[in-house]
N, C-alpha and C positions, 0 to 999 in steps of 0.2 A: 769174747768167745764166739766161735763160728756157730751159726745156727743151720742146722740141715732142714731143708724145704720138704724133702719126702721120705717115705721109709719109715725109719727108727728115728724119734727126736731125742735129744740128749736127756730131756726130761724123763724118758722111759716110758712113754706111750708108744703103743706098736699099732699098725695099720696093715689090714690086708693089701697084699700087692693085687693090683688090678686084675690079674688073671683069675684070683681067687673071689673077688666079688662077685654078687649076682649078676645074671644077664640083665642089661639095661631094659631089654624089651619085655622083661618080665616084672619090672618095677614100676608101680605107678606114683609119681610124686605130686604134691600138693602145691600149686604156686601160690603165691602171696598175692594178695589183692592189691592190685596196682592203681594209682591215679595217673592219669595221662600226664607225661613231661615231669613226673615228680620221681624222686628216689623211692624204690619200694622198701628199704628198711633202713632205719636209722636209730642208733641207741648211744647213750653216753655212760661213763663209767666212773666209778670212785672206789677206793679200797678202804678197809676199816682194820685196824689192829694188826698191822703187818710186824713180823717177827723179823727182827734183824740177825744175821749170822753171828754178829758179834755184838755184845748187848750194849756196849757204848757208842757205836755207829749210828749216826743219822743216816737215813736211807734217802736215796736219789732214785726215785722209781720211774719206770716207764712201763706201759703195757703194750706187748706185741699181739695183734690181732691176726690170726690165721683161720682158714676156712678148710674144713675137712668135706669133700666132696663126696656126696652120698654113693655114687656109683663107682668111682675108681678108688673112692677110700685113700685119696692122697691128701696131704696137707700142703696148702698153698699160703704163703705169707701174704697178707692183704694190705694191712696198714699199723701204724703206731700212733700212741698217743704222744704228747709232748712229755718232757722229763720234769717231773715235780721234786722239788729238792727239800731235804730237812723235815720230813715228816712220815709218821706211821700211818697216818689217815690221809694219803693223798686224793684230792678232787681233781679230776682230769677236765680240763676245757676243752681238749680236741676230742670231738667225737668220732663216730663210725657210720658211714653211709654208703650204701650200695645203689648204685644207679638202676634206672628201670630195665636195661638190657642185661645186668649181669645174673647168670645163671644160678640162682638160689631159690631154695625151696623150703617148706616147712620141715622137711627132714634133713636139711642142712645142718651140720654141727659147726659151731664156731669156737674155737680154741683161744682162750686168753692165757697168755704167758706173762708173768710179772718178773721184771729183771731189776736188780740195784747197779745204777750206773756208777762206775768208781772213777772214770775219766772220760769226759764227753769230747774232748778233742781228739781221742783216739777209739772212741767208742767202746771202751772197756767194761763189760758189764758181766754181773753174776747172776744166775737164776735163783729165783727165790720160791716161786710156786706156780701152779697153773690150774686152770679150772676150763670145763667146756659146758655148752648147752646145745640145744637143738632150738632153730629159730621157730618152731611151732610151740615150744614151751614158754618163749618170752611172749610171743604174741597172745597166747591164752592165758597168761598168768595173771593173778589178781593184781590189780593196779599196774599191770604190765610192767612189773619190776620183778627182776630175779636177784637173790642173795645166795652167791655161791661160796663154798669153801675152797680156799687156795691150799692145794696140798704140794708137796716135795715130789710126789711120784702117785702112781694107781694106788690108792688105799694107804698113802704115805702121811707123814706128818702134817697137821694143818697149820699153816703160818700167815693165816688171817683170812679175810672175807673180801670179795669183789662184789659190788652191785652194778647190775645191768638195768639201765632204765630205757624203756622205749621212747622214742621222741618223734613227734610229729610237728613240723613248722606250722604255727598259725593256730593251734589247738590249745585250749586251756587245759592243764595236767594238775591233777589232784596229788598231793604228796605231802609227807611230813616235813613241815617248814624247818624243823630243828635238826634234823639228823645228819645234815652235812654242813659243816662250817667253812668258811673260806680260810684262807691264809693271812687274812687281816686279823691281828690280835684284837679279842673281844667283840669280833662282828660274825653275825651268820648270815647265810643267803638262802632264801626260800626257794623251793623247787617249784613253787606254784608261778604259773604264767600269766599274769592278769591281763589278757588280751582277747579281743574280739577276734573272730575268725577273718583273716586277710581279704580285703577285697582283690578282686582279679587284677593282677600287675600286668597281664597281657591277655586278650581275649582268648578264649577256647578256639573259637571258630578260625583264628588265623594261625594257630600253632603249626598245622602242617607246612604252612608257608615258611614260617621260621626254622622248622626243623629242615626244610629243604636247603637251607643256607649253612646250618651249623652242624657240626659232625663230633664224635667221640667226646661226649662231656665228661670231665672228672668233677666229683662233687667232694667237699670236705665240710665237715660239721664242728661248730663250736658253741659254746655257752659261756658269756662272760657276765660279771656282776654288773650292776648299774650303781650309780652314785648313792640310790636310797637301797641298795642291797636287794634288788629284784634281780631275776635272771633274763638276760636278752639272749637271742639265739640267731646264730649267724650261719647261712649256708655260702659256702664259696663255691664257684663254679668257674672251670675253664673249659673253653670249646674252640675245637678247630672251625675253620670255614671252608666250604668247597669254593668259595669265590677266589680263594687263593690261586686257584687254577682256571676257574671259569672266565674271569674279567681279563688275565693276561690273553688267553686265547681269542676272546672278542676283540680285544684291543689290536692284536696283531693282523687279525683278518681286515680291520678296517684300515690299517696302515698299508697292507698290500693292495687292497682296492684303491685307496686314494694315490698310492705311487705308480700303479699301473695306469691310471688315469692321467696323471701328471706326466709320465713318460710318453703317453700316447698324444698328449698336447704338444709336448715338445716335437715329437715327429711330425705334427700338423702345423708347424709354424710356417711352413713354405720355404720357398727358395731363400738362402742367407749367403752372404759373401764368404768367401773362402775361410777368412778367420773365424768368423762366427759359426760356420757350418762344422768346422773341425772342432771348435769348443762343443759344440751340440754333439757330436758324434762320441766326443770323450766323456761328456757328462752322462749320456744314455748308456755308454758302457758300463760305467761305474753304477748307475742308477739300475740297471738289470741286473747286476751282481747284488746289490742289496735287496732286491725283491726276491732274488733267489735265497738270500740267506733267510730272510723273514719266512718264507715259505718252508724252509727246512726246519727252522726253530717251531714253527706251528706244527708240522708233521711230528715232531718229538714230543711236544706238549699233548698233542692229541692221543699220544699212547699213555698217557698218565689218567686213565679212565677212574673216575671215582676218587682221585687223590685229593686231598683237602690239607696237606701239611709239608712245607719244606723246611727242613732241620737247619740249625746253625751251621752245621758241618758241612752242608751243601751250598753253602752262600755263593762259592766261587766256581761253580759248575756252569758252564756255557749253555748248555741246553734248558737251563732253569732260571737263567739271569733275569727274566720278565717276572717271575714268580717272587713274591714277598717273602722276607725270611720270618719263619716263626710267628705267623699271625694268629692270634686267638682274641677270643673274648674273655675278659676277666670280669667276673660278675659277683657282686656281693649283694646278698639278700638278708635284710633285718627285719627280725620280728622282736619288738621290744615292748615293755609294759607301757600302756598308757599312750604310745605313739602309734602313727599309722605305719604299716608296713613299707619298706621302702627298698628300691633296687638302685644299685649304684654299678655302672658299667664303665670300663675302661678297655679300649683296644690296644692290645700290646703287638708290636710288629718290630721287626729289624728296621733300622734306619734305611729309608729308600736310597739305594746306593749301587753304582756299578762295580761291583767287587770283582768280576771277571775281568774287566777293562783295566781295573787298577787305579792308583791313586799318584803314580810317579811325578805326574805333571799337574796335580791338584784335581779338583773336582769341578762340577759344571759351572758354578758361579764365577771360578777363576777362568775357566778355559773359554766361556762365552764371551767375556769381557776381553780377553786377549784376542780372540778370534776377530772380534767386532773392530776393535782397535786397528788391527793389522789390515782388516779389508778397507778400513776407512782411509788409510794412508797408503794404500796400492792401488792407483787407478789408472795403471798402463795399459792393461789389456780388457779391463772391465768397466761397466758403468756402475757406480756405487748408489745402491738405495738402502736408506736406513732400514734398521729392523722393523720399524713402525710402517715403513712403506711396503717392505715384503711382507709383512703379516696383513697388510691392508690388500694387497693384491690377492693373497690367499681368502681372504674374506671375500673380496668381490666376486672371484672364481667360483666360489662355493655358492654365493647367491645366485648367480647365473644359473649354475646346474640344478639349483633348487627351483628358482622362479620360473625360467622358461618353459617347462613342461606344465607347471601348476598354471600359468597363463593360458597356454594352450588348451588345457582341460577345461578350464572356465569359459574361455571363448567358445568351445564347441558346445558346452552347457547352455550358453546364451543363445546360440542358433537353434538347439533343441527346444527352448523355451519360446522362440520366435515362431519355429513350425508349428507349436502347439497352440499359438496365439494365446498364451496366459499372461495378463499384465503382471500380476503379483510374481510369478515365477520369474518374468523378464527383469522385473526390478531386483529380485534377490540375486539372479545370476549377474546382473551388470554390477551390483555392489561388490560382490566377491572380485569380479574382473578388475574392478576399478582399484580395490585394495592392493592386489597383488601387482597390477602394472604400475602402481604409484611406487611401491616398494622397489620394483625393478629399476624405476627411472631414477630414484633416490641413490641406488647403489653406484650410480655413475657420476654423482655429483662431487667429483675429487679431481684435483689437477693431476694426479697420478696417471690417470687413464689417458689424459691429453700429451703428458710428456712421454709417457711410454710408446704411445702411437710414433711419435717422432722419433724416438730411439730406434724403433723396429725399422722405420722406413729408412733411416741412414744405415741399417743393417743389411738391407736388401742388395742384391747385385746392382751396381750402378746407380743405387739411390732410388730406384724406381719400384713402385709396389704394383704389380699387374694385378687387376681386379675384375671379377666378372661383372656384367650388368647388375645394378642393384636398384631397387625402387627408393624414391625420395618422396616426401611430401611437399609439394610446391609452396614456396614462401612468397612467390610472385604474384599469385592471384589470391583474392582474399577468400576464404573458405566460409560458405555459408552453412547453416544447419543442415540443408538438405542435401548438399553437393558431395558427390564422391571426392576424396582427394585427387586432385591432379598428379600426376607422377611425372619424373624427370629421371635421367639416366646419368651416371656418373663412371666413366670407364676405368679411371685409374686415379691413384693420388697423384697430383703433379710431380715434376722434377723438385728436387730440394730446395734449389733456387726459388721456386714458384710455390712452395708447399704452403697450403692454406689452412692455418691453425683452427680457423673457425669452422673447417669442414666436419670436424668430430662434433662440434656442438650442433650443428643442423642434424646430422645422423641420429644423434641422441634425442634431439627434440623431437624428431618426427613420430617417435613412439608415443609421447604424450599427445601430439597433436592428433594421431590416429585415434587415441582413446576419446579424445574430446569430440571427434566427430561420430563416434560410436554412441556416446552419451547423448549428445544432440538428436541423433536420429531416433534413439529409443525413446527420448522425451516426446519428439514430435509424434511417433507412432502411438503412444499411448494417449497422448492428447487427442488426436484424431479419432481412435477408437472411442474414446469416452464421448466426443461428439455424436458419433454415429449412433452409440446407444441411446443418447438422449434424443436424438432424432426420431429412432425407430420406436422409442416409447411414446411418442405423440408430442411434438414441439408446438403445441397450439397456444395462440394467444386466448385472454380471458373470454372474448366474444366468439370462440370457436373457431376463428380463421387460422390458417397454418402461416408460422412466422416465414417470410421469404427468405430471411438470412440462413435460417436452418435448412430450408429447402437447398438453398446453393450449396451449403455444406455437404449436404447427402449426395447430391448429384456430382459435386465437383471431385470427391475423393470416395470413389467406390471402395468395396473391400478390399485391403491390400495385402499382399504376400509379405509378412513380415521377414521371411526367412530370404527371400530374393532381395529384399530392401538391405538387410544386414550382412549378407554373405560377402560382397565385395570388401567391405569395410573391415571385416574381420581378417579376409585375406590380407589386406594391406597392412594391418596391425602386426600380423604375424611375419609378413615379409620384412617390414620396418626392424622388428625385435630381431629378426634373424640377421639383419646387417649389423645391428649393434654387437650381438653375441660373438659374431665372426670377427670383428674387428677388436673388440674388448678382450676375447680370449687370447688371440695371438698377442696382443701387446703386453697383456699383464703375464702370460707364460714366459714371455721374452725377459720380463723383471726377475722371475725366478730363476731363469737360466743365468742371471749374473751372480746370484748368491752361490749357486751351485758350482759354478765354473771358477769360482775365485780360488779354491783351495780343496782339489780333490786329492786323496778321498778324506781329508781331515773334515771338510764339512759334513759329508754323509755319516761319519763316525760321530761326530758330535750329535747328529740327529738320532743315531742309534743310542748313543748313551742316554740322551734326553728321553727317549721313548722308554729305555729301560726303566730309568728311574720313576718316570710317570706312571708306568704300569704298576710298579709296587706300591706307589702311594695312592692309586686310583683303587687299587684292590682293597686296601683298607679302608678307605674313605667310603665305598660303597658298602662294605661290611657294616662299618658303625652306622651309616644311615639309615640302613634297613633295620638295624636292631634298635636304633632311637625310635623309628617311626613305629615299629611294632609294639614297643613298650609304652607309647605315648597316643596311641590312637584314640583312646577314650578321655583325652584331656583336650576340650575344646580350644582351651588357650593356646596350647601348644600348636595345634593345627592352623590357629588364626596366625600366630607368630611364622609358621613354616611358609605360608604363602604371602604373608605380608612383609616381612622382613628377610626370612631366610634363617639358617642355622650358621652358628659359628663352630668351626672345627679346630680345636685347640691341640696342638702336637707339643708334647713335652720331650726335648732332647736331652740326652745325658752323655753327648759325645765330648771329648777333650778337644782342645784346638792346638793338638800336637800330632806330628807325624802322620800317618795315613788317616787319622780320624778328622783332619782338617779337611781333607779331601772328600770323605764321607758327608762331613756336615755341608761342605760346598754342594755336593750334589743333592741332599736333601732339602736344602733351602730352596733351591730351583724347583725340584718335585713338588714339594708342598705349595709354592706359589703358583706352578702350573694348574693347579687343582682349581684356580678361580676360573679356569675354562670350561669348567664342568656344571652342568645343571641337571636337575632331576624332574623326571614327570611320573606321575602315578596313573597307572591304567588298571582296568578290570580284567582279571585273569579269565580267560575264556577256555583254557585247557589245563591238564596237570602239569604242563612245564611252566614252572613260577619262577624260574631264575631269571635275574634282570637282563635286559637287551641294551646293548650299546650301539649308539647312533653318532655319526659326525665325523670330524676331520679333525688333524691334530690342533687347530686353533679353537675349535668349540665342540664339546661332546655333550650328548644328552643320555642320561641312564634313565630307562624306563624300568620302574619297579611296580610289580604286579602285586593286587591285593585281591582276596576273594570277594565276590559279588555282594555279600552281605555287609562286608565290611566298607568296601569301596562306596556303596550307597549312603552310607552314613557320614560321608567326608563333606567339607565345605564345597559349595558349587563350583568356586575358583579352582580348586584342586581336580576336581571331576571333569572339568572343560578342558583340563590339559595345560593349565598355566604351569609355566617353568618355575622349579623351586631351586634357589641358590644356595651355595654354601660360602663361608668367608673362612678360608684357612688361615691359621696363624701358628708361627713356630716360636717357641722360646727355649733357649738351650742353656744349660749350665752344667759345665764339665764338673764332675766330682772325684775321679780316680787319681792315681800318682801321676798319670802323664799330664793332667790339669796342672798339678803342682809345678811340674817343670816348665809348662807354658806360660803360667803366671810369673815366675821367677825369672826364666832366661828366655822366653819366646815371645809370642804375641797373642794377645787375645781380642784384637780388634774385630775380628771375624764375629765372634759372639756378641760383642758389644753392639756391633752394627745390626745384625740380625734382631735381637731383642729390641732396640730402638724402633727400627723399620715396623716391626709386628705389634710393638706397643701402639704405635700410630693407627694400625688397621684395626686393632680392638677398640680404639677410641672411636674410630669412624662407624664402626658396627653398633658401638653403645649409643650414639648420636641418633643413628637410624632407628633403632629399637625405641629409644625414649620418644623420638618423634612420632612414630607410627603405630605403636601399640596403645590401647586405650589405657587409661591411668589405673582403672580398676584391676586390670590384668597384672601390671606392673607391681601395685601394692599387695597382690595376693601372695606373692612368694619373696618379698623383700621391701625393706623400709625404703622409703624414697632415696635418703642419701647414703645407703648401704652400699651399693654398687659405687658410687662416685667415691665414695672413702676407699673402696678396695682398689680402684683404678689409680687414684693419686698415690697411695702406698705403694703400688706395683712401680708406678713411674719414678718414687723416689728411689727404690731399690736398684732400678736398672741405672739411673743416673749416678747412684753410690759407687758404682765399681768396686764393689766389695768381693774378695776371693771367694770362690765357691758360694755363692749366695743363693743358697737353696730356697730362701724366702720367695725369690721370684717365681720358683715352680709352685710353691704352694698358693701364692696369690692368684697366679694365673689360672691354675685347676679351679680354685673357688669360683673365681668370675665365671669361667665356662660353665660350670654346674649351675650357678645362679641364673645365668642367661640360657638354660636350656640346652646347652651346647652338646658336641659329642668330643669325648675325652680320648687321646691317644697318648701312649708312653712309649719311647724308642731309645734304644741304645744300639749298639753295633749289632746284636744278635737277639735282643729282646729276651734276654736269658738271665743275666746275673744282676746288673746294676738295675734293669727295668725291675726285676723281681722285688729288690730292695725298695724301690720307689713306689710300686703298687700296693705293696703290704704296708708300707708307711702311711700312704693316702687312706687306706681302708681302716687302719687304727684310729688314725686322725678324725676321721669322719665319725667313727663310733663315739670318740671321746666329745667331740665338738657337736655332733648333731643327735646323738643317742645315750648321752650320759654314762659312756663307760667309767668305771670306777677308775680313779687317778692312780690307785695303787695297782691297777692291772695293767695299765697301758703296755710296760715294757713285756709283760708276760704274755699278753695277747699278741704283740709282735713277733715274739719268740714262736709262739704257736703256729702262726701262719707262715713263718719263713722256715720253720724245722719239719713240720708235717703238712703244710698245706698245699695249695694247687701249684705254688711256683716251683717247688722242689720237684714235683711231678713234671713240671716243665722242662727243668734241668734234666731229669732222667730221660724224657723222650727225645731230647736233642743230643745227649752225648753219652746216654746209657751209663750214666753215673749219678748218685745222688749227692753232688758236691757243687756248690757254686765254685767259679772259676776265679777264687781270689786266694792270695797268701797273706800271711801275717804282716810282710813288710808293705804291702799294697794297702792293706786295710788302714794302716796307721795314716794314711793319706785322706781316707775317707771321711766326711762328716759322722759323726758318732751314730746318728739315726740311721745311718744307710751300712752299716756293718752287721753281717748276718751273725746267728748265734754260734757259739764255741761248737766244733764238731760238725759243721754244717759246709765247711769251704776247705778247699785243698787244691792239689794239682788235678786238673782237668781241661781237656780242650775247649776252647770257645769258638 
C-alpha cells in the first residue's frame, strides 16, 4: 500500500497545514543535550501481543518511524526496522538514531506505524496500528522506557503494545531481564548491558580535524544477542569525505606545474638538428594542449566548492573523471559485554578507472605493456630508453631542482657563519652543506647521464655543442688544503669524432673537489682560531717563560677574515654546480623527449589516463590514512609500526574479468600499484586550514597530514622530525557476479590470477619486514606468533587452488590486513551493490568471530544491515532508489552469502 508522507495519513491521523501552525518565531523549542560527534537520540523498539487481522495468520511485522515536525506539523518518513517474521511479540534488532545535526527537539513527536508484510519481494503490506510520543516524554520517562498502545486510529481499537527504550552506546542500562525474549526457542536475552563506559576511541581534541575531512554522516543502530544471551550494541556509520574533491584539485595543480616546467626545459634544450627540432615542436604543441586541458579541468573542479561526493551515475562525466566514485568511510562501532569497545573501518570506493576514456582497448595494465613493446621495437626516428631509464631521468631532474637551491642556501649560511666567526655555527653549516652536496653528486652516479649527453651531442646541428666558458677545477696541479682551486676553461664539447667521454666525469667530479676544498679550508680556519685562543690565554711554560712556538703561531697568523677566505671557494662550488646542472638538465630532458616523441598523442593520453586513475586511488588512500591515524593516535605500538615499518593498504576488488570490467581491473591494478610512489609526513597545524597538502611530482608524492599541537607533541620523535611514512598497497580481486561465471566458463581469468599472486608476494614482503623490525612484545600483543603465518599460508593455498569465485581469498586478505593494523578498502564498479554485500558480510563476520554474535542470529543480522542499514542509504543517494541493482537471474550466480534480502533488489541504474 502507498504511504502518504504529508497531510492526512491513511491511518486517519490529521496534521495542521503549515499555514495554520503557530508562527515559529513565537515558539521556543527545547534542544536535546548533545555529546560532540555523537547522535543526539537513539532508541530501540519491541512489540507485544499484536493482534492479527485474521486469527490464524502469523504476522511478519515492520515498524516505520516518522517524524512530526513541531512547527510545520508535517510528517516525514525517517526510517524503518527490519521485518520480523512469524511472531506476535517481535523484538526488533534495528534501532533508530538521529545524528547530531538533525533538527529534533523535546517537543518533536515521533510516530511509530506497525505493518504486516505479506509479500517482501513486492513490499505488499497492511496497516496494523500506530502510536506516537514526544521526544521529551521518552527522555524524562522512568527508566527511559515508554510502553505505548498501538491503535487502529485515534481512539480506535488497541491491537497491541509497542515499547520504546532509550539507548546510549557505552552506558549500562537497567531493565527487566526477562520481559523480552529472543526468537530462539527456550532462550531469553537480557536488556542489561554489562560493560563499563568505553575508552576514547579517538581523542576529543582532534575531532575537529577529523570532521574537516568527513561530511554528511549517516548512522544506523542495532542490538544483537551474544552467544551467552547478553546484548551487544552496534552503531553503523557512513560518511562522505571532502577529500574526494580536495585531493584531485591538489594533484592536478601539481601536474600543471610539473608539465609547465617540463615544457620550458624542452624549449631550453638549445639548438637541435632539423629532425629533432621538428619533433620538439610537435611535442610542445601537444604538451601545451594537455596543460590547457588540465587547467580547464581544474577550473571546473574549483567550481565544486564544498562538494564531498561523486555519485555512481556521474562516473562517466569528463569534468569529474579525476574524482573517485562514491567514496565513503564505512564504520562499525561495537559495544559488547565483557569486551573492550571496538571500531572497524573500511573505505568503500568505486574501482579507480578511467570511465570517460572507456575500455574498448583495455585498461592501463594492457595499454602500458602494448605501448612499451611497440616503442622498444620501433627505433627508426627515436632513441629507445627503457621505462626504468625514463623514470630515472625524471628522478634526477627532480633531485637537481630540489638540491641546487638548497645547496646555494646552505652555502650562503656558511658564509654568514664565517662573517660571524662562530666555529660552532660554521661546523653546523658545513655539515648541512656537505650532506646536500653529497646527495647532489650521488644523483649523477649513473651511466644514463653520460649516454644522454652523447645522444644530445649527436642531435645538435653539425654534431657540435656550443658552450659558453665554464669553470673547471684543475686536475693538473695538486690542490693543497689552503689553495684556491685553479680554473681552466673549456669552450665547447669537441666534434663527434673527438668526443671525450670522460669530460662529463671531470665536470661532475669538480663539484666534489670544490666541496673538499671548502671542508679543508674550514678545518684549517677553526684549527688556527683554536691556536690563537690558546696563545691569547697565555701559552707559558711551567717556569713562566713564553713558548716560542706559540709566539710564532700568534705572529704568523694574525686574526683572519673567514668570509674573505671562504667566499671564492663558495663561488667556485656554485659555478661548478651550475655547469653540472646545465649539462645534466639538457641531456635528461632529451631523454624525456624520446618518450614523448614516439607516439603522439597516444603517449600523452596514456599519461592522462594514468593521472586520472591515480587521482581516484590517491583520494581514497589519503582518506583511509587520515582516519586510521586519528583512530590510533593513542596506541604507541601503532605509532611505532607507522614510522618503523609503514602501513599495509589492502584493496578488495569485486570486479569480473569479463567485458568492460577487465579494463577497469587493469586500470585499478596500475592505480593501486602507483600508490607505492606516495609517502606521508605529519606536521603540526598552525592555522584552521587542516586539509592535507600534496607536494612532489608524478614519480614521488608526499602527503602532509596536519595534527593539532597537543596531539602532535605526543607523537614519537621520528614522526615529529618529519620522517616519511610509507604505505604498502596490495590488491586482491575475486569476481562474484554472473559475468565472472561467463569468464570462468568461456573466457580468461589469468588477469585475476596474476594480480592475486603478485600481490600475495607483496604481502609476504611486508610481513617479513614487520616481523623483522617490530619488537616481539608488540607482535604478541595482538596475535599469536604463528597466527599470521598460518593465515598467510592459507591465503597462498587458496590463490594457488584456482577455485571458481573463491571468496575465501577476500576474507583471509581482510583478516590479515586487520591483524597487521592496515587500512581496508572494498571496491567494485560503483562501490554500491557488490561492495554493500561485501562490507555487510564482513561486519557480521567480525561480530561472529570477534564479539560472540549468537550463531542463530548471523543471517538475521546480515539481513538487518542490508535491508535498513547504511548501505541501502548509499544506494538511495547514488541512484535515488532503495534497491540494489541486481535481478533474480544475476543473483543465482552470486555466492549465497553475497545475495541481498528479498525485496531489496530489482531494476535500478548502476
